[in-house]
Each structure stands twice: as C-alpha cells, then as structure tokens.
C-alpha positions as CSV (number, residue, x, y, z in Angstrom):
1,X,0.0,0.0,0.0
2,X,1.4,3.4,-1.0
3,X,0.5,5.9,1.6
4,X,0.1,9.5,0.5
5,X,-0.4,10.7,4.0
6,X,0.3,14.2,2.9
7,X,-1.6,17.3,1.9
8,X,-2.5,17.1,-1.8
9,X,-3.3,20.8,-2.2
10,X,-0.2,22.9,-1.8
11,X,1.6,22.6,-5.2
12,X,3.1,25.4,-7.2
13,X,5.7,25.1,-9.9
14,X,9.1,25.3,-8.2
15,X,10.3,28.9,-7.7
16,X,13.7,28.5,-9.3
17,X,15.0,28.2,-12.8
18,X,17.8,25.6,-12.7
19,X,17.8,23.4,-15.7
20,X,16.6,19.9,-14.8
21,X,17.7,16.9,-16.9
22,X,14.7,14.7,-16.7
23,X,12.7,12.8,-19.4
24,X,9.4,14.2,-18.3
25,X,6.8,16.8,-19.0
26,X,5.3,17.0,-15.6
27,X,5.2,19.9,-13.0
28,X,8.1,20.5,-10.6
29,X,5.8,22.1,-8.1
30,X,6.1,21.5,-4.4
31,X,3.2,19.3,-3.3
32,X,3.7,16.5,-0.8
33,X,5.3,16.4,2.6
34,X,6.9,13.2,3.9
35,X,4.5,10.9,5.7
36,X,4.0,10.4,9.5
37,X,6.5,13.0,10.7
38,X,5.9,15.6,13.4
39,X,8.8,17.9,12.5
40,X,8.9,20.0,9.3
41,X,9.7,17.6,6.5
42,X,10.9,17.7,2.9
43,X,8.4,18.5,0.2
44,X,8.2,16.5,-3.0
45,X,7.5,18.0,-6.4
46,X,4.5,17.2,-8.6
47,X,6.8,15.7,-11.2
48,X,8.2,13.3,-8.6
49,X,4.7,12.4,-7.3
50,X,3.3,11.7,-10.8
51,X,6.5,9.7,-11.6
52,X,6.2,7.7,-8.4
53,X,2.5,6.8,-9.1
54,X,3.5,5.7,-12.6
55,X,6.2,3.5,-11.2
56,X,3.7,2.1,-8.6
57,X,1.2,1.0,-11.2
58,X,3.7,-1.5,-12.6
59,X,5.0,-2.5,-9.2
60,X,3.4,-5.9,-8.0
61,X,4.1,-5.0,-4.4
62,X,1.8,-2.0,-4.5
63,X,-2.0,-2.8,-4.3
64,X,-3.4,0.7,-3.5
65,X,-3.0,4.3,-2.5
66,X,-4.3,6.1,0.6
67,X,-4.2,9.9,0.6
68,X,-4.8,12.3,3.4
69,X,-6.3,15.7,2.4
70,X,-6.7,16.9,6.0
71,X,-6.0,20.5,7.0
72,X,-3.5,19.4,9.7
73,X,-1.2,18.4,6.8
74,X,-1.2,21.9,5.3
75,X,2.2,23.5,4.8
76,X,1.4,26.4,2.6
77,X,-1.8,28.4,2.1
78,X,-1.7,27.8,-1.6
79,X,-3.6,25.4,-3.8
80,X,-3.1,23.3,-6.9
81,X,-4.5,24.8,-10.0
82,X,-7.1,22.8,-12.0
83,X,-4.6,21.8,-14.7
84,X,-2.2,20.4,-12.0
85,X,-5.0,18.6,-10.3
86,X,-6.0,17.0,-13.7
87,X,-2.4,15.8,-14.2
88,X,-2.3,14.2,-10.8
89,X,-5.8,12.8,-11.2
90,X,-4.9,11.2,-14.6
91,X,-1.9,9.5,-13.0
92,X,-4.1,8.0,-10.2
93,X,-6.7,6.9,-12.8
94,X,-4.0,5.2,-14.8
95,X,-2.9,3.5,-11.6
96,X,-6.4,2.3,-10.9
97,X,-6.9,0.8,-14.4
98,X,-3.5,-0.8,-14.5
99,X,-3.9,-2.4,-11.1
100,X,-7.5,-3.6,-11.8
101,X,-6.2,-5.4,-14.9
102,X,-3.1,-6.9,-13.2
103,X,-5.0,-8.0,-10.0
104,X,-8.1,-9.3,-11.8
105,X,-10.8,-6.7,-11.0
106,X,-11.4,-3.2,-9.5
107,X,-12.4,-4.8,-6.2
108,X,-8.7,-5.9,-5.7
109,X,-7.5,-2.3,-5.8
110,X,-7.5,-0.1,-2.7
111,X,-7.8,3.6,-3.3
112,X,-8.8,5.6,-0.2
113,X,-9.0,9.4,0.2
114,X,-9.6,10.9,3.7
115,X,-10.0,14.4,5.0
116,X,-11.3,16.2,8.1
117,X,-13.0,18.6,5.7
118,X,-12.7,19.7,2.1
119,X,-11.6,23.3,1.7
120,X,-12.8,23.8,-1.8
121,X,-14.3,22.2,-4.8
122,X,-11.0,21.5,-6.6
123,X,-9.8,19.5,-3.6
124,X,-12.9,17.4,-3.7
125,X,-12.4,17.0,-7.5
126,X,-9.0,15.4,-6.8
127,X,-10.3,13.2,-4.0
128,X,-13.2,11.9,-6.2
129,X,-10.9,9.8,-8.4
130,X,-10.3,7.5,-5.4
131,X,-12.6,4.6,-5.0
132,X,-13.5,5.4,-1.4
133,X,-13.8,8.9,0.0
134,X,-14.1,9.4,3.8
135,X,-14.6,12.5,5.8
136,X,-14.8,13.5,9.4
137,X,-18.5,13.8,10.5
138,X,-18.1,17.6,11.2
139,X,-16.5,18.2,7.8
140,X,-18.2,19.7,4.7
141,X,-17.9,19.8,0.9
142,X,-18.1,23.2,-0.8
143,X,-19.6,21.9,-4.0
144,X,-20.9,25.2,-5.3
145,X,-19.4,25.7,-8.7
146,X,-16.5,27.9,-9.7
147,X,-16.3,31.7,-9.3
148,X,-14.0,34.6,-9.9
149,X,-13.7,37.9,-8.1
150,X,-12.4,41.0,-10.0
151,X,-11.5,44.0,-7.7
152,X,-11.9,47.4,-9.2
153,X,-9.8,50.4,-7.9
154,X,-10.7,53.2,-10.3
155,X,-13.0,54.9,-7.9
156,X,-10.4,54.7,-5.1
157,X,-7.7,56.1,-7.4
158,X,-10.0,58.9,-8.5
159,X,-10.4,60.0,-4.9
160,X,-6.7,60.6,-4.7
161,X,-6.7,62.5,-8.0
162,X,-5.1,59.6,-9.9
163,X,-6.4,58.9,-13.4
164,X,-5.1,55.8,-15.2
165,X,-4.5,56.2,-18.9
166,X,-4.0,52.8,-20.6
167,X,-4.4,51.2,-24.0
168,X,-5.4,47.7,-24.8
169,X,-5.7,45.8,-28.0
170,X,-9.3,44.7,-28.8
171,X,-12.3,44.3,-26.6
172,X,-11.3,41.1,-24.7
173,X,-8.1,42.4,-23.2
174,X,-9.1,42.7,-19.5
175,X,-5.8,43.4,-17.7
176,X,-6.3,47.1,-17.2
177,X,-10.1,47.1,-16.7
178,X,-9.8,47.1,-12.9
179,X,-7.9,50.5,-13.2
180,X,-10.0,52.1,-15.9
181,X,-13.5,50.7,-15.4
182,X,-16.0,50.2,-12.5
183,X,-17.2,46.9,-13.9
184,X,-16.1,44.5,-16.6
185,X,-17.2,45.5,-20.1
186,X,-19.8,43.0,-21.6
187,X,-17.3,41.1,-23.9
188,X,-14.9,40.6,-21.0
189,X,-17.7,39.5,-18.7
190,X,-19.0,37.0,-21.2
191,X,-15.4,35.7,-21.8
192,X,-14.9,35.1,-18.0
193,X,-18.3,33.5,-17.7
194,X,-17.6,31.1,-20.6
195,X,-14.2,30.2,-19.1
196,X,-15.6,29.4,-15.7
197,X,-18.5,27.5,-17.2
198,X,-16.2,25.4,-19.3
199,X,-13.8,24.6,-16.5
200,X,-16.7,23.7,-14.2
201,X,-18.2,21.4,-16.8
202,X,-14.9,19.5,-17.1
203,X,-14.8,19.1,-13.4
204,X,-18.3,17.9,-13.0
205,X,-18.0,15.4,-15.9
206,X,-14.9,13.9,-14.3
207,X,-16.5,13.7,-10.8
208,X,-19.6,12.1,-12.3
209,X,-17.6,9.4,-14.1
210,X,-15.6,8.6,-10.9
211,X,-18.6,8.6,-8.6
212,X,-21.2,7.1,-10.8
213,X,-21.7,4.1,-8.6
214,X,-22.9,6.3,-5.7
215,X,-24.5,9.2,-7.5
216,X,-27.3,7.3,-9.2
217,X,-28.4,6.6,-12.7
218,X,-27.6,10.1,-14.1
219,X,-24.6,11.3,-12.0
220,X,-23.9,14.4,-14.2
221,X,-27.5,15.6,-13.9
222,X,-27.4,15.1,-10.2
223,X,-24.1,17.0,-9.8
224,X,-25.5,19.9,-11.8
225,X,-28.4,20.0,-9.3
226,X,-26.2,19.6,-6.3
227,X,-24.0,22.6,-7.1
228,X,-27.2,24.7,-7.0
229,X,-27.9,23.7,-3.4
230,X,-24.4,23.2,-1.9
231,X,-22.3,23.3,0.2
232,X,-23.0,20.0,2.1
233,X,-22.3,19.0,5.7
234,X,-21.0,15.5,6.4
235,X,-24.2,13.7,6.8
236,X,-25.7,15.4,3.7
237,X,-22.7,14.6,1.6
238,X,-23.0,10.9,2.6
239,X,-26.7,10.8,1.8
240,X,-26.1,12.4,-1.6
241,X,-23.3,9.9,-2.5
242,X,-20.5,12.4,-2.5
243,X,-18.6,10.5,0.2
244,X,-18.7,6.9,1.2
245,X,-18.5,7.3,5.0
246,X,-18.0,9.5,7.9
247,X,-14.9,8.5,9.9
248,X,-12.1,9.9,11.9
249,X,-8.5,9.5,10.8
250,X,-7.7,6.7,13.3
251,X,-10.6,4.7,11.9
252,X,-9.5,5.2,8.3
253,X,-6.0,4.2,9.1
254,X,-7.1,0.8,10.3
255,X,-8.4,0.0,6.8
256,X,-4.8,-0.3,5.5
257,X,-2.7,-1.1,8.5
258,X,-2.5,-4.8,7.4
259,X,-1.2,-3.9,4.0
260,X,2.2,-2.7,5.1
261,X,1.6,1.0,4.1
262,X,4.7,3.2,3.7
263,X,5.2,6.8,2.8
264,X,5.5,8.2,-0.7
265,X,8.9,9.9,0.0
266,X,10.4,6.6,0.9
267,X,9.0,4.9,-2.1
268,X,10.3,7.6,-4.4
269,X,13.9,7.2,-3.0
270,X,13.7,3.4,-3.4
271,X,12.4,3.6,-7.0
272,X,15.0,6.2,-8.0
273,X,17.8,4.0,-6.9
274,X,16.3,0.9,-8.6
275,X,15.9,2.9,-11.8
276,X,19.5,4.1,-11.8
277,X,20.9,0.6,-11.1
278,X,18.8,-0.8,-14.0
279,X,20.1,1.7,-16.4
280,X,23.7,1.1,-15.4
281,X,23.2,-2.7,-15.5
282,X,21.4,-2.9,-18.9
283,X,23.2,0.0,-20.6
284,X,20.0,1.1,-22.1
285,X,20.0,4.4,-24.0
286,X,17.9,7.1,-22.4
287,X,16.5,10.3,-23.7
288,X,17.7,13.2,-21.6
289,X,15.3,16.2,-21.4
290,X,16.3,19.6,-19.9
291,X,13.4,21.3,-18.1
292,X,13.3,25.1,-17.9
293,X,10.6,27.0,-15.9
294,X,8.8,30.2,-16.8
295,X,6.5,31.0,-13.9
296,X,4.7,34.2,-13.1
297,X,4.9,37.6,-14.8
298,X,7.3,37.9,-17.7
299,X,9.8,40.8,-17.2
300,X,13.1,42.0,-18.5
301,X,16.4,41.5,-16.7
302,X,17.5,39.0,-14.1
303,X,15.7,37.5,-11.1
304,X,14.0,34.1,-10.7
305,X,12.1,34.3,-13.9
306,X,13.5,37.4,-15.6
307,X,14.1,37.1,-19.4
308,X,17.8,36.9,-18.9
309,X,17.4,34.0,-16.4
310,X,15.1,32.1,-18.7
311,X,17.4,32.6,-21.7
312,X,20.4,31.4,-19.6
313,X,18.5,28.2,-18.7
314,X,17.6,27.5,-22.3
315,X,21.2,28.2,-23.5
316,X,22.6,25.9,-20.8
317,X,20.4,23.0,-21.9
318,X,21.1,23.7,-25.6
319,X,24.8,23.8,-25.1
320,X,24.9,20.6,-22.9
321,X,25.9,17.7,-25.2
322,X,24.1,15.2,-22.9
323,X,20.7,16.9,-23.4
324,X,18.6,15.7,-26.3
325,X,15.6,18.0,-26.0
326,X,14.1,20.8,-23.9
327,X,10.8,21.2,-22.1
328,X,9.8,24.8,-21.3
329,X,7.2,24.6,-18.5
330,X,5.0,27.8,-18.6
331,X,2.6,29.0,-15.9
332,X,2.3,32.7,-16.7
333,X,-0.3,35.3,-17.4
334,X,2.1,37.2,-19.6
335,X,4.0,40.5,-19.1
336,X,6.6,42.6,-20.9
337,X,6.4,42.2,-24.7
338,X,10.1,42.8,-25.2
339,X,11.0,40.2,-22.6
340,X,8.7,37.7,-24.2
341,X,10.3,38.4,-27.6
342,X,13.7,37.8,-26.1
343,X,12.7,34.4,-24.7
344,X,11.0,33.5,-28.0
345,X,14.2,34.3,-29.9
346,X,16.2,32.0,-27.5
347,X,13.8,29.2,-28.3
348,X,14.2,29.8,-32.0
349,X,18.0,29.8,-31.7
350,X,17.9,26.5,-29.8
351,X,16.0,24.8,-32.5
352,X,17.5,26.4,-35.6
353,X,21.2,26.6,-34.5
354,X,21.5,23.8,-31.9
355,X,19.0,21.5,-33.6
356,X,17.4,20.6,-30.3
357,X,13.5,20.6,-30.2
358,X,11.7,22.6,-27.6
359,X,8.4,21.4,-26.3
360,X,6.2,23.8,-24.2
361,X,4.2,22.3,-21.4
362,X,1.4,24.5,-20.1
363,X,0.7,24.6,-16.3
364,X,-2.5,26.3,-15.2
365,X,-2.1,29.5,-17.4
366,X,-0.3,30.5,-20.5
367,X,-1.8,33.8,-21.5
368,X,-0.7,36.8,-23.6
369,X,3.2,36.8,-23.5
370,X,3.1,33.3,-22.1
371,X,1.4,32.0,-25.2
372,X,3.5,34.2,-27.5
373,X,6.6,32.6,-26.1
374,X,5.1,29.1,-26.7
375,X,4.4,29.7,-30.4
376,X,8.2,29.5,-31.1
377,X,8.4,25.9,-29.9
378,X,8.1,22.8,-31.9
379,X,5.0,21.6,-30.0
380,X,2.6,22.6,-27.2
381,X,1.0,20.2,-24.7
382,X,-1.6,21.1,-22.1
383,X,-4.2,19.5,-19.9
C-alpha cells in the first residue's frame, strides 16, 4: 500500500529556474510532505509524485494508495490549479486501471481518500478519483461551482486624484479594466463566464464518471443539481453519495494497516535507486530532457524568472551535449512584450542553430506573452 499521508493541495511550480535533466513533461511544483513525521519535513514535487505513481502502477508490491487531504497536513496556504489537479488525477486513474487489470478486478485495488473537511471544490475533485472517499463527521464539501472575483480600484484612485491612462488591444483584453472601469465590459464579462462555465463542466463530468456508482443513474445531472444547493455538511454529503462514509483519521488508518503501508517519499527514493541501477546494468540508452521553468509575470532583466534567467536556462540546456531536447514549463499570465520576444528568440535559436527541439508544457495558465513565447516551440502540450 502506497501511503500519500500528505496534503494534496499545496503545489506550485518550483520557484527557481535551474535546468533539470529529466525525461518528463510534468510539473516540478512543491506538493507533498513526507508521511508520518511531526517535525517540518521535505516536500516533493508534482513531477516526482506523478512519476512515483506511474512506477507504482507497474509494481506488483503496490496494491493501492491512501491519501490524506486533512488541514493538519497543510504546509502552505496555496492550492493546486485545476490543470495540475487534472495531471495528478490522470496518474491516479491510470494506476487504478492498470492495477485492476493486473490483479483481476477493481475490487482488488484499494484507493482511499480521507479528509477532516474539504476546503474547496477542486480539492474534492481530486479526491473523487479515489474509489472510497471518507470525511470527518463535522466536515463539509463546498460543492458550489467555480467563481471569480475581480476587484476594481478606479473609484479609489480617483479620490486621490489619480487617473489611469492605458491602451489595450481589442475588446477582450481585460488586464487594465480594474484600473479604468468600474465593472467589466460585456465582452470581458462574457469571456470570463464562458471560461468558468467550461472549467466547471470539465470538473463535474470527471467527478460524475468517478462517482457514478454512488450518485445514481444520471450522475452528471445530479451533480448539476447539487451545485445549485451546496455546500454540504458531512451527513448530507454521505446521503447524496458524495462521500462513502464519515470516519475519523484513526478509523480510516485501520483499513490499510494490514497492507504494510509506507510513505511516498520513501517509495520515491527506493524507485529512483532501482531505476539508476537498472540503467547502469542494462546499458539502455535514455532520452535526456532539460526542463526550464517560466513562472509568473514575464519581465526584462535577471531575477528568478526574468528574461535573462530564462534565456540562460535555455542556452545551458542547448549547449549541454548530454541533453537531447528541452521542455519549457510555462505557468504565466504574460507580461513585458520585449522580454517575451527575447525568450522567444532563444527558443528559435535553440531549434535552428543547436537543432534541439523545444516542447512547451502549459501549467494552469499561458496567456498573452506566455502564449506568444510558446508559439516559437516545436509543440505545445496542455491538460
């Protein structure tokens, strides 16, 4: 039993730009703390967690996963974005399907999610991929749909005699609206509504598929009704089929104590050593991929994700003879156009001069300059 007794909601892409040489397109965001430790413990990255789950699905010693979503495991007051959750969710779903096939049925696989209470709908979305979802009796599920809040400061600025003059291209560019308007113009409002509607529809469809055994004959229709009347307390959530039982952590732990559960961090270390030994022993050729991160606002100059730093990372990977290709992981809403152009040129140079392909992997956002940069790459992949 692989025990994810960690908080599954604190991931962000790693806040540095060192070039990683890994054959992977996953996130490198901090996500999971080591299991069963009272003192501050190391965090693992999303790329490591997904890789570990992929290893586990082919490991005959692993028969299931138990994850703890409880607030007492919280390390940062930050959350996984929807795209990151989908990536982790997909890995768990692949694990479930592979184990069911290998062990002779879904009933042979143990996938348990536990929490004292769900903090948001996205957290429940991740938990729903597990076969069994348990919650503390006093807990709740905020299944209420997605929302977005846009603060407007024009009136406040005007009181201080400040008037913002800004230009935007076309009617959907909403970046400066909080400073120049008192509400979103209709095109931008419709755009935001359609975005939230589409994301919410994806989420509900996946939850319906995972929870179809407990939600009834038409799980999607039921979920669309439930988000109109949520949130739900523990007993209500159980009655509606959103959770499978109301338990305390000590009760949930007894379900897997006979399966020799061990922490994810330990498992990752063991598999990494095994993988290295296998490569050395067999002499198999491996594809080496350099990973460079572009996170947050795009700006000129140095700094964690300044254009100079990103370009340096791309050039380091391009000039390294052991690197075969580069993945540029982007989670950015855009920024300076000149800085974006500088990064785009580095990507072009890498492919045209160094003959190394660059593949862009989108995190949660790749807007404006973030998308402009990606258009220079050989390919773009996204959740």
